[in-house]
Residue, then its C-alpha position, 0 to 999 in steps of 0.5 A: m604431543s602437547q594439548a596446545a599442538l592438538r588444538l592448532p587449526h589444521h592450516h597452522p604451519r606446525r600442524r601441517w608438517l606434523a600431519l605430513a609426518g602422520f600421513g607418511l607414517a600411516v602409509f609406511v605402516a600399510a607398506a610395512i604390513g604388505g612387506l611382512g606379507v611378501a617376506g620370503t615369497s619371491a621364489e613362490y611368486n616366481g614359481l607361479q604360472q604367470p601371464a607373459w606380461a607379468p613384471p619381474s618380482w624386483l619391480f614391485g618394491p621400486v614402484w610401490t615406494v614411489l606410489y606410497v610417497m604419492i599416496a601420502l602426499s595426496g592424503w596430506l594435500a586433501w587434509q589441508r583443505v578439508g581436515f579429516t572429513w569424509p574424503l579422508w575416511l575414503f582415503t583411510a579405507q583404501l589404505v587399509l584395503n591396500a595393507i590387507w591385499t598383499p598378505l592375502f595374495f602373497g602370504a596366504g596364497q588366496y588368489g581368488l579372495a585377493f582378487a575380490e579384495i583388490v576389486v573393492m580396493w580399486l573401487a575405494i581408490g576410485a571413490t577417493v579420487v572422485a572425492f579428492w577431485r572435488v576437494r583439491r585436484a592435485a591430491a586426486l592427480l597424485l592418486l592416478p598412477y596408484w589407481a593405474w597400477v592397481t588396475f594392472a595389479t587387478a588384471l595380474n591377480f585375476a590372471i594368476w588366480r585363473l592360471n593357478a586354480 
């Protein structure tokens, strides 16, 4: 990227679209790390003791695809209002925690540690929602389905941890 492009204000049209691509890339990297963590673990997941309300393993991919698009758009919308300030650091923290959880749970089978981590992630998403609400409500609203899914995933993580301890 040229030095001139780097100096463009965050509201400049060209920079806005480059930023959208950047948010998409950041979310893609988080998803890819998670994807590496679940590669070949479908049989393992299906072999675990699970609560009756556990979704089938095939559902996770489509749900996360939609959520990741919403997460990227959310970060991008907030960034347009405030640039890379405190709310975006919260956004980054929850995204890093998102990337870490999947390898912990699926790859390493550390269900208790994954539960502790997902609770921290849930709190980070909540803090991001609150921060984004103050910045741009649409950005906060785009995170609500994600926060709801992580709420469900937290309960599922806890149940699987207890059932397989």
